[in-house]
N, C-alpha and C positions, 0 to 999 in steps of 0.2 A: 436636454432633457424634458420630456414631458409627458403626461398622465395617462396614461391608457382605462378608457370609460368601462365600467366594469361591464361583463356581458350577460348576468344573470344570477340568480340564486344557486344556492348551494344543496343538492338535494341527499338525501339520507340514506347512506349506504351500509349493508349490512357486513357484517365483518368478512375477512378474507380469513381461511380455514392453509395452514400449510399443506403443500401437496397439491394444491390447483396444477392445473395445465391451462393455460388461458392462450388462445389465437394456436390450440395444438401443437405450439412449440417451445414455450417459456415455462416450466414448473415452478414454483415460488416454494422457496425452502423457509427462509424466516424474517422476520421482520430484520430493520436495522434503522440505524440515528440519521433524522435530519432534521437540519433547526430550519423546514420553511413550514407554518404557520399552515397552511394549504395542500402540505405532500405528503404522502404515506411513503414509504420506500422501502423494497424487498429484496434481500438477496434471491437470486433466481438464476438458474440453469437453463442455457439453451441448448435443448435438446436433438437440435438441426445440427448443429457445428460444434457441441460438444464442448461449451465453457461460460463460465462463471460471466453473471452479467447482474448490470443494477435495474429495476422496475421501481419507478416511481408514480404511483397514483395521484394526479392532480380534483383539487376540487375547488370550488370556491368562485367567487365572480369573474377572476382573470385566469379561469382553466384555459378558455378556448388562445386567449393571448399566449401563455405559458407554451400551448402545443403549436403554435404558430412562430413562436421563437425560437422553439427546439428543431423545427422545421431548417432554419434559415441556421441555425448550428450546426445540424448536420453537414450540410459541406463545407466546413471546416474540418481541414487534418492536419493536426500536428500532434506530436507524441507528447506535450507538455497537456494539450487538453484532453479532458476526459469527455472521447467522442459519443456524441450521439449518434445510435445504430438504428432506433426503429420509432416510426412515431404514429400515434392512433387512437382506436377505442375499441372495445372490447367488454363482452358482459363476462363479470366475475362477480359471484356470488351472490348471481342473481339480477344484477344491477348492472345498466351500462356506465362504464369506467372509463376515462380518458388516462393515457398513459404514455411514458417515456421511456424507454430501453434505453441504457447505455451504458459504456464501460463503468464496470465495478470502482468503487471506492476506495482506494489503500493507503498504507503509508498514517502519518500522524497530520493533526492539523495544524497550523501555526498556531492554534489555542494551544492545544494540548501542549507543544512544544516550551513555548511562555511560559506553561502552568507550573515547567519544573525547574526554569532560571532561565535566565535575558540570555540571546541570541551572538554569540561572537559576532562581532563587527563583519569581519568579511566572510560568514557565512551567509549573515543579513544580506549582505550586498549579492551575494552569489543566488539566495533565493529571488533576493526581487527582481533581480535579471532576467533568470530564468524567466519566471512570472510574466516582465516586461514584452520578453520576445513572443512567449504564446500570445498575450494577447495582441501584440504587433500582430502577426501572422493572421488574427481572428479579424483585424481591423482590415485589413485589406481586403479583405472581402466582405467588410461592409457589416460587421457583427461585432457589436462592443457587449462586455458581459453588463455594464450597469449597477452591479450589484456586488462589488468586492469586498470582500472582509475578513477578519481571520479565518473564518470556518470555511472557507472557498478555498482557502492555498494550502495542499498537503506535501508533506517532504515522503516519499518512497525510496529507504536508501538513497541512493547518487539522483535522484531521479524527483525535478520538483512537479507535481499536479495540480493545474486548477480547474474545480470544476463548478459545475452549473450554470456556464454556459448557455445563455439561452433561457430556460428554464428560470430561474433565478430573478430574473427579471421580468421575466413575464407574469411571474407570481407575483413579485410586488407592486407589479400595474406601471412600470415606467417604460420608457422605450427614448431611445439616444439616436440622434440622424447626424451624419456627417462628423465637422470637428466636435460638435456637441457631446455625444456620448464618448468619442476618444478622448477626451478633457478630461472627463469625468474619471475615467481610468486611470488616466496620467495619476490624478489627485489621490485616489484610493491607492494607488502603489506607492507613493511615497507617503502616504499613510501605515501602509501597512511595514514599510523601512521603519517608523518610527513606532510603532508597536512593537515590532522586533526588539528593538532597545530598550524601550523605557516602560512596555507593558502598559501603555496607555494610547489609546485612539483621538488620530488628530484629523481625523475626516470628518463627512456627514454624520448624525447623531446615527445610533444603531439602533433607539428606542423606538421600532417602528413596530406594526402590529401584522406586518408579514414575517415578522420572525416568531419564534414560539417561546413565551414566557418563559421556560425555564433553559433558556439558552444562555451561558456564560458571554455577558455584555461587557466591554472592557472597561476601565474609570475615562474617563474623555483629559484629552494631552492639558500637562499646565498650561496658566497664559503669565505674560510679564504684567507692568504696570501699565503697559501701552494695549493690552489683549491682543497681542500675538502668540503664537504657539511657544514658545520656550525652546530654544537652538539645543537641538542634538551636545553642542560641543558644551555646554553648558552642565549636562546630564552625565553624561557619559565621557570619562578620561579619554584619551587616544582614538575619539572616533575616525574613522575610515573620513575622510575629506570629502571623498566622491558623496557619500551618503549625507552628511552635513550640510554640502552646498544642494544636492536636490531638493532635500527636504527646504534648505531655506529657502531656494527659487518656487519650487512647487505650491508650498503651503504658505510660505510669506513669515516663516520663523525667523524668532530672532527680530536682527535688523531689518527682515526683509527684502525683497527685489530693490534695486539698485537702478534708477532711470534711465531706461534703454536696453536692460539686458533683458535675456528671453529666458521665458518661462515656459518648461516644459508643456506642450498640452497633448498628444500623440504616447500611446506607450511606448512606439518606435525609440522616441526622443528621451524618454527616460532609461530605454535600455542602451542606447550610445552615449549617456551619461554615464553608466554603470561600467561599461564598458574598456578594458576584458575584466573577467570574473574567474574564479576560483570554479573546481568544481565542488559541487557539495559532498560534501565527505561525514556528512554526520552532525547532528548540529553540536557544537562547542558551547555551551553556557559557564557564565563567569556568576560569583555566588549565590546560592541555593534563594536567594533572598531578592526581593525587589524594597529598598530601602522609599519610605515613607518621606515626602515632602513636607515642610512649613505649611503648605496650604493646603492640604489633604484634609478632607473633613472628618472630624473625630471617629463619626462610623461609616465609612461607606458601606452602600445598600450591596454594590455588586462590585465584584475584583475579577482580574483575570489572572490571577497568581494565586496559589495556596496559600494558606494564612503560615504569618510563622508557628513552628512548631509540627506542624499537620505533613504526616509523611505524604514521601514524594512518590509519583508514580511514574520516575524515569528511571534508572539505576545509577548510582554514585560512580563506578567507574570512571576513573580518568577525569574525576571532576575535582580532586582533595587537592591534585597539583597547582590547576586552573584558580582555583577560591587561596590560594596559597598566594599565589603571586599578585593577589588583589589584597591582599591583608587578613585573608576570612580562614576561619576552622578552627580559633583559639580554644572553643571546651574540647573538641574531637582531639586535640592534642594536647590537653593536662587530663581529659581520662585516659590516655595514652601513658601518659608518665605516669598518673596513679597507681594503674597495673604493673608498670616498672618500679613503682616505690613501691609496691605488696611485697615483694620479692625482696628487695632490699630490706627490707623491716625485718620479715623473716632470720636473713641472713646475718642480721646485727644483733639481734634478740638471745643468743644463747653465748655472746663473746664480750658480754658487760666484766667480766670478771676475768676472763682469762686470758688476757691481753691487751692490745692496744685495741682499740674499738676501732670499727673500719669508717673512716671519713667519709660521710656520703659530696657527690659530685656537687661543687657549685650551682646553684638555680641558674639558669640563664637572665638576662635582662628584663625588667619588666616591661610586660606588654609586647613581648615577641610574639609576632604571629598574630596577635589579636584585632579582628575588625575593630574600628571606631566608633562609641556607640556602644557598646555591645558589653552586658557586664559578667561577670564569673559564669554565671548559669548559659550564656548566650540570648539571654531577654534584653533586648533595646530600652537605655535609659536615656536617650533622644532620640529627636527627630531627623530627618537628613535634611541638612540645607544644602542648595545645589550651591549658594554663592561661597559656601564656608572652605576652608583648604584643605580639611580632612576628608576626601572621597574616597572610598574603595580602597582604605587602609594606608594614606598618604598621613606625613608623620604630621605633628604639629608644630607648630615654630618654636624654633631652638630646640628641641625633641629628635634625638638620634633615631632613625628611620626603624620602624615596628613599635616606638611605645605612643602612648597618648591614650592608653585604655585600661581597662583591669582585664585578667582573660590571659595573662602571661602563660607562658609555659610551665606547667605544673600548678599553675593557680586557676586555670581557667574551671576547673571543675574537682570536687574531694578528691583525693588520691593523689598528692604530691610528694614529690621524691623523698624516700624514707618512711612515708606517712602510709599504710593500707587503705584504700577506700572503703567506705562504708560495703559491709556484705562479704569481705573478702579478709576478716581478721585471720591469726598467723592459728588456726586450730590445732593440735594432733590428729591425726587419722586415726579410724579405730584402731587397726592392727600397728600400729607404730611403736607397742611397748611404751615402756615409761621416760618419760619426760628425760631431756638430757641436761645434763649439770652443766655448771661454770665450765668456760673454756672447750666445752663439744661445740662441735661445727653445726654452724645452723640449718644445714639438712641434712639430718641423721637419718642412715637407712639401715635395712636389714635383709641379709639373705632371703633371697626367695625360696619357700619351702619348696620340698623335692615331692614329686611326684611320684605315686606310690602304685604299680599295678602292675601286666606280667609285659613281660619285653618280650615283642615278638618276632624280634630277628632270628631266634633260632629257631620257631617254629618252622618260618617262611623256608628257612635254608634245607630244615630237614626233608621237608615234602619236595623243595626243588631237587634233591641226590634220588629220593626215594625212583621220581618221574624221570630223572636220567637211568637210573640202572633199570627200569620195568624197559625203558625203551632202547637201552641196549641189547638188552637180551633178546627179546622178541625180534631184532635186528639180527642178532649171530643163529636164531634159530631157523629163520630164513634165509638164510645161504646156505648152511649145511644140509637142509632137506634134500631128497632126492628128487631128480624131476620123472614125475609119471605121466606118459603120452596120454592122449585119451584111447577110447577102444574102439576097435573097429565098428563095432556093430552100433556105436551109439553116434549121430548125427554131430557134428563139430556144431561149435556153439556160434562159430564166424560163419559158416557155412548159410548161403539162402536159404531159405524154405522153399517145398519145391511149388510149383504154382498148381493152381487146383484147375483138371481138367475142363473142355471148353476155352472160350473164347475168353483170355485172358483182360483184354481190353475193356470188355465192359464192368469190371468189378474194380476199374480204377477211378478215382473222382476226379473231376477236372479241378485243378486247381484256382481259388475264388481268386477274381479280378480285384485289385486296391481300387479303393474311389478315388476318382482324381481330384486332385483338391479344388475346393471352390476359388472360382475368380472372381473379383469384385470388380466393379464398373469404375474407371479411374480417366477422369478427362483428361486426355493429352493436349488438346488445342480445343479454339473455338475461329468459328472465319463469319464474319458477317454475307449474306446468299442477298444478292439484288438481281436478277437475269434482266429486270425489266429498265435496269436504270445504270448508275455510273457508281451504284457502290451507296452504303450506308452507315457511314462514321468507319472504317475500318480502321482508322487509327486508335479507335476506344476500344476494340472485341476484346481485348485481355483484361479488359476493367470486369467481366460478368463471370469470370473462372480465375478474379486473383485472391479469394477469402478474404476480399473485405466491403462488407455490406456497405459502408458510405461512398464507394467508387460504383460507377455504374457504364454499360454501354448503352446506349439510346438513338434512335431512329432522326430521322427530318425530322421537321414539326410542318405538320398538313393543315390545310385548312377546313377536313372535314375527315370523319375515318376511316372514309374510302380513298382514301390517301390522294382526295383532291382529284380523284381522275385521272391521274399519272400513271399509276400501276395497277395489278392485280394484287400483291403483295410482295411480303420481303420477310428472309427469312434468318435464321441462326444455324448453321452446321455445328456438332458436337460431335467430335473424335477423339474416341477413348483408346488407350494405351493397346490395347488387345482386347478382342470378342469378350464379349461376357454378359449373362444375362442381365433383364433390366425390367425393373416391375415398374418402377416409379420416376418421374423427372420432377423436382420443386425448383419452382422460381421463385425468390424475390424482387418485389419491384415494388419500384415509387406511382406505379398506374393500378386503375383501373377501368374495367368496360373490356371494348375491342374485342380479339377472340382471336385465339390463338389454334393449333394443331401438330399435333408430333407424332412425323415421318419416318419410317425406316428407309431412307433415304441418306442424298449426300448432293454436296454442292451444283454440281453437275446437271442433276436432274431432281430436284428438289421437292417436287409436287408427284413423282411418278410412284412413290413407295405409298403402301397402305397406312392410312390415319392410324393410331393407334391410342390416341387420347385426344381429348379436345374440349374447350372451356373458355369463359372471360378469364381476362388477369384478374389478381387482388394481389393486394399485401403481400399474401402469402399464397403462388397457387399452386397446388399439387394435380399434378398430369397421370394420372395411374391407369397403368394397364390391365386387360381383361385376363390376361395371360401372362407368362414371364417371356422376354423375347431377346435372343441372341444376338450381338451385333456389335459393332463398333461404328456406326456414324448413324447420326439422327438429326433430322433438322424439326427443328419450331418454325412453320411457315405460319406466320401473320397472316389474316385474313383482312382483318377490320384495327386500327389504331384506337389504343385505351387514352384516356385521359389521363396526363399527370399534372396534377397541379393547375391546371387553368388551361395546359399546354396539348396539341392534341398529338402526341409523340410517346412512343414504349421508353420507360427507363427501366432497364434490366440490372437490378441489383449483381445476385450471384443465382449459378444455376447448381443443384446438386443432383448428381444422378445415384439412385439406388435400386 
């Protein structure tokens, strides 16, 4: 890796207001978080494609480097990478601001996951494996992350997402080429595995000015007497062998790399070392704390997990059973036993003279289910020593499994068997009546008072009977009534009225015609048009109408905007599913300049139709007609080739017909 030279000073910017629409397309909704010091991120809505996006405004001396890196990252397409959709500069809030449009960041960062508990080894293997496979796809296109850290890896359901490809390294002022960048990403992937299992960072220091000061930075990894990172197997019992070997070979942890042993130097080699891995199925964590080591400073200045006793941000469902497997949860079990003891105390209070008193169940062995080094109230009593044998609930030497610490079942908190906890003393209820005497059962009850009021059942039945009788009488009267034919001099009610004199057709109104349903223009297919040549990249024509702005149809590269004198123009035919009114065609491109015309024509006669709109290419090119035109075939006729990042060719991302 090397350092990028600063490109200038940071201009002052006016504040951005929610609801601002930039480049006529992206509506800014609300600010969102970013750990980059020179970035301002917003949640936004793409009003053309009706989808959420993330807008990142970059500033600082490395803003231009970040834009260049983001443009390279836009060429990488992998479902595990947050895609870069657009890069450019626009006037927002009265100031010219460089921006990067990407997919929205969803899910939880690895920092947030570890703050709720250490990651299960198999899940850590899956997360790092997915991240390594994503970065391997980027490395094959010559793009490296170079700023991998816990905040740049997210878990969204069953999906692992690596964020900040390109832009993070650009704002950090670093760049990597060939094997140097790939090796840096491989080391950071191993450091991510170490962090997920220990909450400590074994990579390069994250105390960098390009990260915001309020970002949670993990504690550095512990080192042994030789200055090497302490091996995972010395800290995590039953650690996955592949993860332990990866960290040892990549970071030199523990005994380090043996002579002649291969060191993973690319994300692809990291993925191969971890393959196969399970599907990410929700992060499983071991007990809700990270035990300090003997070498931990007395007052750490930062930490990546919540302090002991602080409320967790993650749900505890499904965690108790796993914590018990490691010997944790004594205080919680003791509290539950205290609640049961309160009921037992009430049951035995009244039987003290009326017979044999109930015998409380014998307490379980001392230390059952308790975590080592934790006192009755769950407070730590000793520091965690990786070399000690009592790790994660392991029994002390010579002690039965589960012993070795206070806080046993029913003893970890007030409220053991037979003794109600504080605040739950057996008190008579307000309506319970006099206290029970000796020999009375422990839980005295009395019958519930009878409700007083009117029984509505007889009233309802009476009303129903009356209604039935009235209905029956009406039916009988109609049945026996004599039939009376209509009088002769009275017109029949069913006979049609006489038509007025004169032409009857003059008074009749024509039925109103129902409006025809609106037909919307939908693209059925596209085709390149090259009447004077052999074709302009016909294999890529569908990429301009696939709904993916990261792919594009493009022309050949010419040495002049006039097609090098080889032809007068080329085109792209748009065929609709059916004839529909069209008022505007919007193009998203990676090009600027040149000239394009919209004609109502087809591929056989691309220049014979009328010119409906024309203009130069831009990242968002809007070709608006003077009036709606109905048709099913239109041609984009290019008479002058634009510039695309220094190449004289057109790169057409998407076509939208409205």
